C-alpha positions as YAML, in Angstrom:
chain: A
units: angstrom
residues:
- id: 1
  name: UNK
  ca: [12.65, 41.84, 25.36]
- id: 2
  name: UNK
  ca: [15.32, 44.35, 24.40]
- id: 3
  name: UNK
  ca: [16.44, 44.81, 20.80]
- id: 4
  name: UNK
  ca: [19.94, 43.53, 21.69]
- id: 5
  name: UNK
  ca: [18.57, 40.26, 23.11]
- id: 6
  name: UNK
  ca: [16.12, 39.89, 20.22]
- id: 7
  name: UNK
  ca: [19.01, 40.17, 17.73]
- id: 8
  name: UNK
  ca: [20.89, 37.33, 19.47]
- id: 9
  name: UNK
  ca: [17.98, 34.86, 19.33]
- id: 10
  name: UNK
  ca: [18.84, 31.88, 17.11]
- id: 11
  name: UNK
  ca: [17.04, 31.71, 13.82]
- id: 12
  name: UNK
  ca: [15.51, 28.31, 13.19]
- id: 13
  name: UNK
  ca: [14.94, 26.78, 9.75]
- id: 14
  name: UNK
  ca: [11.30, 26.23, 10.63]
- id: 15
  name: UNK
  ca: [10.88, 30.00, 10.77]
- id: 16
  name: UNK
  ca: [12.46, 30.54, 7.37]
- id: 17
  name: UNK
  ca: [10.32, 28.25, 5.20]
- id: 18
  name: UNK
  ca: [9.70, 29.34, 1.64]
- id: 19
  name: UNK
  ca: [6.50, 28.54, -0.22]
- id: 20
  name: UNK
  ca: [7.90, 25.21, -1.44]
- id: 21
  name: UNK
  ca: [9.11, 23.97, 1.93]
- id: 22
  name: UNK
  ca: [7.01, 22.48, 4.69]
- id: 23
  name: UNK
  ca: [6.99, 23.69, 8.28]
- id: 24
  name: UNK
  ca: [9.23, 20.80, 9.38]
- id: 25
  name: UNK
  ca: [13.00, 21.05, 9.39]
- id: 26
  name: UNK
  ca: [14.73, 19.92, 6.18]
- id: 27
  name: UNK
  ca: [11.52, 18.90, 4.42]
- id: 28
  name: UNK
  ca: [10.49, 19.94, 0.94]
- id: 29
  name: UNK
  ca: [7.19, 19.46, -0.84]
- id: 30
  name: UNK
  ca: [7.40, 16.39, -3.11]
- id: 31
  name: UNK
  ca: [6.12, 18.46, -6.06]
- id: 32
  name: UNK
  ca: [9.31, 20.51, -5.84]
- id: 33
  name: UNK
  ca: [11.41, 17.42, -6.58]
- id: 34
  name: UNK
  ca: [9.10, 15.22, -8.64]
- id: 35
  name: UNK
  ca: [7.73, 17.63, -11.21]
- id: 36
  name: UNK
  ca: [7.55, 15.32, -14.29]
- id: 37
  name: UNK
  ca: [10.39, 17.12, -16.05]
- id: 38
  name: UNK
  ca: [12.66, 14.05, -16.06]
- id: 39
  name: UNK
  ca: [10.75, 10.97, -17.19]
- id: 40
  name: UNK
  ca: [13.68, 9.22, -18.90]
- id: 41
  name: UNK
  ca: [15.99, 6.70, -17.27]
- id: 42
  name: UNK
  ca: [19.22, 6.03, -19.16]
- id: 43
  name: UNK
  ca: [21.40, 2.92, -19.00]
- id: 44
  name: UNK
  ca: [24.87, 2.31, -20.41]
- id: 45
  name: UNK
  ca: [27.21, -0.61, -19.83]
- id: 46
  name: UNK
  ca: [29.96, -2.53, -21.59]
- id: 47
  name: UNK
  ca: [29.52, -6.30, -22.03]
- id: 48
  name: UNK
  ca: [31.94, -8.97, -23.17]
- id: 49
  name: UNK
  ca: [29.54, -10.34, -25.81]
- id: 50
  name: UNK
  ca: [26.53, -9.12, -27.76]
- id: 51
  name: UNK
  ca: [24.40, -11.94, -26.33]
- id: 52
  name: UNK
  ca: [25.10, -10.69, -22.78]
- id: 53
  name: UNK
  ca: [24.12, -7.17, -23.84]
- id: 54
  name: UNK
  ca: [20.94, -8.43, -25.51]
- id: 55
  name: UNK
  ca: [20.04, -10.46, -22.40]
- id: 56
  name: UNK
  ca: [20.46, -7.35, -20.25]
- id: 57
  name: UNK
  ca: [18.28, -5.31, -22.60]
- id: 58
  name: UNK
  ca: [15.59, -7.99, -22.39]
- id: 59
  name: UNK
  ca: [15.78, -7.92, -18.58]
- id: 60
  name: UNK
  ca: [15.64, -4.11, -18.49]
- id: 61
  name: UNK
  ca: [12.69, -4.11, -20.89]
- id: 62
  name: UNK
  ca: [10.78, -6.57, -18.70]
- id: 63
  name: UNK
  ca: [11.47, -4.41, -15.63]
- id: 64
  name: UNK
  ca: [10.33, -1.28, -17.48]
- id: 65
  name: UNK
  ca: [7.10, -3.02, -18.48]
- id: 66
  name: UNK
  ca: [6.41, -3.78, -14.81]
- id: 67
  name: UNK
  ca: [6.93, -0.11, -13.84]
- id: 68
  name: UNK
  ca: [4.85, 1.44, -16.62]
- id: 69
  name: UNK
  ca: [1.20, 2.44, -16.53]
- id: 70
  name: UNK
  ca: [1.21, 3.62, -20.16]
- id: 71
  name: UNK
  ca: [3.63, 2.11, -22.69]
- id: 72
  name: UNK
  ca: [7.23, 3.10, -21.98]
- id: 73
  name: UNK
  ca: [9.21, 4.30, -25.01]
- id: 74
  name: UNK
  ca: [12.44, 2.27, -25.19]
- id: 75
  name: UNK
  ca: [15.29, 3.17, -27.50]
- id: 76
  name: UNK
  ca: [18.53, 1.21, -27.50]
- id: 77
  name: UNK
  ca: [21.69, 0.69, -29.44]
- id: 78
  name: UNK
  ca: [24.64, -1.67, -29.40]
- id: 79
  name: UNK
  ca: [28.07, -0.30, -30.24]
- id: 80
  name: UNK
  ca: [31.16, -2.40, -30.83]
- id: 81
  name: UNK
  ca: [34.08, -1.31, -28.69]
- id: 82
  name: UNK
  ca: [37.65, -2.63, -28.59]
- id: 83
  name: UNK
  ca: [36.88, -4.60, -25.43]
- id: 84
  name: UNK
  ca: [33.26, -5.66, -26.00]
- id: 85
  name: UNK
  ca: [29.77, -4.46, -26.85]
- id: 86
  name: UNK
  ca: [28.38, -1.30, -25.27]
- id: 87
  name: UNK
  ca: [24.65, -1.20, -24.60]
- id: 88
  name: UNK
  ca: [23.03, 2.23, -24.38]
- id: 89
  name: UNK
  ca: [19.30, 2.43, -23.67]
- id: 90
  name: UNK
  ca: [16.77, 5.12, -22.76]
- id: 91
  name: UNK
  ca: [13.47, 4.32, -21.08]
- id: 92
  name: UNK
  ca: [10.96, 7.18, -21.30]
- id: 93
  name: UNK
  ca: [7.97, 6.77, -19.00]
- id: 94
  name: UNK
  ca: [4.73, 8.76, -18.94]
- id: 95
  name: UNK
  ca: [5.60, 10.23, -15.54]
- id: 96
  name: UNK
  ca: [8.67, 10.78, -13.42]
- id: 97
  name: UNK
  ca: [7.62, 8.53, -10.54]
- id: 98
  name: UNK
  ca: [7.57, 5.53, -12.90]
- id: 99
  name: UNK
  ca: [11.10, 6.38, -14.00]
- id: 100
  name: UNK
  ca: [12.17, 6.61, -10.35]
- id: 101
  name: UNK
  ca: [10.50, 3.28, -9.51]
- id: 102
  name: UNK
  ca: [12.24, 1.64, -12.47]
- id: 103
  name: UNK
  ca: [15.63, 2.98, -11.38]
- id: 104
  name: UNK
  ca: [15.12, 1.98, -7.75]
- id: 105
  name: UNK
  ca: [14.23, -1.53, -8.92]
- id: 106
  name: UNK
  ca: [17.65, -1.80, -10.56]
- id: 107
  name: UNK
  ca: [19.52, -1.26, -7.28]
...
């Protein structure tokens, strides 16, 4: 094949894979995405009453307990706002996949 024709050949993504990509188009090794650097899921929402916010925290805590393999660290706070009570909570799991499972369960 001549150099001119070789230069016009399309370049396919499968031929340009880096070390962290697989040989299939648009695929990346899971370890590139899930690398245990983000094990915390955060939640924030405004509620009309404190009892509604507390009920949501109880529900979220129960869901976190179902997703955990080791105890999940849960920190939360309630803040009074002009139009209700704001719940802010962080759920820190022992690994990132548990955090992802917890978040997917909330959808």
